[in-house]
N, C-alpha and C positions, 0 to 999 in steps of 0.2 A: 375379127376372128377367122382366118384364113379356115375354106373348107378343105375337109381331111380327106384325101387323092387317096383312097382304097385299092386303087389301080396300079398306084404308081410303089404303094408298100406293098402290094403283093408281090412287087419284080423281084424281091430278095427271096422269096423261096422257090423263085423258077429252077436253081439247079438241080432242086430236089424233087421235079416232074417225072425221073424215071426210077424213084426211091418208092419203093413196095413194102418195107419197114420203119419203123421210127429212127429217124437219125440226129443226133443230138445237134444240134446248132445256136450257138452262142452270140445273141444278138447285142453286136457293142453300143449300138446307138441307144439302145434303151435298157441295156446291162440285164437280159433276161436271158435264160436257158430253156430254149424250147424242143421238141422234140416233132419231127417234120417228117411227112408220108405223102405220097400221092394216092386214094383212092378213089375210084371211079371217077379220076380228071377232076378230082376235087381234092385240095389241100387240108389235111386235117391235122392241125396244130395243137399240142398239148403243153403244158408246164411241168404235166410228170408222167414217167412212165407208163403207169397205171392206168390212166384214164388211156393213152394210146391206144391198147388192148383191150378197152372197153367194147368195142362191137362185137366181139367174139369171146370174150369173157367177162361174164356179168357174175360181179360181185355185190351184194345185196347186206345191207348194213339197218336194219328198223331200230328208231330208240322214239322218245317223247320229246319234243323241245316246241318253241314258238313257232307258231303258223301265223299265218294272215287270212281270215276268212273272205269269203268273195264281199262282205260288206265293208271291208277294210280294216277290220276288227283284231285285235290279235290277243292269243290265248294260247295255252299248252294243249300240244293234240301228237298227233302220230306222223313221224318222217322216217327217210329213209336214205341213205346215199350208196351210191357204187365202190367209191374208195374210202379206207380209213382215216384219209388225210382230211377229207369234208368233215367228218362224223369230229374228227379232232375241231376242227375250224369251226365248228356249231357249237361243241363243247364250249370252247375258249369265248364265244360270242354269249352263248345263255348259259352260263355256270349253274345257275341257281334253278332253272326251268327243264335243264338236260335230264333224262334218267330213262335207264334202259330196265324196262318192264321184265319180272322174272320169266315170261313166255318170252321173250326174245334175244337171251343170251345165249342161245345155242349156237344162234348166228356168230359170235365171236370166238376165239382162242381164247385161253384163260390168261394170257398174256395181254391181249387187247382188252379184254375186260379189266384186267388188275391195273395197267396204263390207264383208261380212262377213268376208273374208280379214284385214284391217287391223284390224277390232276385234277378231277373234279374237287377233290378234299383241298386240296392245294392252294387252288383259285378262290374257294370259300376261305379259308383262313387267311390269305391276303386282303380279304375283303373285297373280290372283283364282283359286282353286280353284272347281272344281263345287260346287255349293251343297246344305249337309247338310241332313239331317232336321229338325236345330233348329237354323235360321239364327239367328244373335248381329247385335245391331245394329253388330258391331265389322268384319261385312263391308262395311258402306258406311263404313268412316272409314279409309280406305285411305291412308295415310302417303305411298306412290308415287305417288298420284293426284297428293297436293299436289304433291312435290318436283314433277312436271312438267306443273303447272297452266299454265304461261303457254307450253307447247310445243304450235307446230303440227308436224302430221304431213306430212310428205313424202316421195315417193319421187325418189330419182337413180338414176341406171345406175351398175354397180361401179366402171367408169373412173373416175367423177367422185368416187366415196365414195374409192376409195383414194389418190387424190389429196390430198383432204383430209387422210388419216392423215398421208401422209408429206411434210404442208406444204407441196405442191406448189401448192393450192389457200387462199387465207386469206381471198377475201372474192368477193362475186359482185357483177354490174354490168347494167347495164341503161340505155339511152337515158334520157337524162333528158326530162319530161313537164313542164307547168305545172301540175301536182298535187306535184310532188316537192318537198318544202323542199331548201335548201341541203345543210345542215350538221343534223345530230340527236347528241347523244351518249346511247346507250342507257343504262338504270339496270344493275343487277347484277341478272341474271334478268328482266327487261322483256319481252327476246323471243328468244324460244329454238326450236329446230327439233330433231325426233325424226327421223333420217333412218331411210328404210327399203331395201331393194334393191329387187331387179325381182321377187324371191321372198319379198317383204312380213315380209322378217327384218330387223327392226331393228339398223342398224351402229352409228349415232353420236347425242348430242346435243349440237348445240353451240348458241353464245351470238350474239349480236349484238354487239357493240361501238360501233359509229360507222357512221354514213352520210353522207360528203361527196361535193360534186360535184368532177369533176376533166375533164380534157381526153381523150378516145378513144386518143391517139397516147398518153397516159403507162401504160394500162393493156391496149395491144390485144395485146402480147405473151403475156398471161395467158390473156386471154378476147376471142374473137370474138363483134363483135355487127354482124348481115349492116348493110349500107346504112349504114353510119355513116362520119364523115369524121374524121382524125385533131383537124378542131377541133372537132366535136361536143362537146358538157357531155354526160358521162355520169354515173350515179349509183353511187357504189361503196359497198357495205355489206359490213363488214369484223366480221370473227365470229373466236370462238377453238372450239376441244372444248373440251366439258364431259365429257364421257364416251363412251366406247370398249366397244361392248359386246360380247362374245365370243362 
């Protein structure tokens, strides 16, 4: 194996020597997008724009995950990252061990917390475990991911979920607009929803069976739509339960 020539490799960045702001550079040879600029006569090279500004803008995301002690032992302990991307990466690698303590939630936005909690629940749903030392390609050929590939993740309140389980709710409805097609028959498995409750726990997998136009007076006993008259057209989305999660 030939010795890697770093000096020759870095010649590709010479044209950025006068650039003092992150400049996008597509490396055709390695098929990688990088952001490159020169700082204190040294090239600053990052794979994402957030990292390019990290020398001035310090983000801080604390959480608990797998750490390696000085003795080489793996255990759960306090960690932190400076980009949200790296937090997601750690969660992906250690979905079982990853956790954000209550005292650290203030470092995240509401949307970021929701994303991480939902992603953790999804990774656990498909049976992903903490990444082993010798990771195998089979980790990335997940049968359950294929099973839920047509499913969109949504949140519903507990009352609505219980109504679906008890058979009191068998459709969703919305006021018709010009973009709605009147009738659609869904193929088996074409459109599904993984339904989570308010605690980010998966409760149901449902599948759409049919969409059709109806008058509001026909469905108003089951679904209330504000500012809708009895004679108004509504789009009704019928579904069936595929799976109930315990």
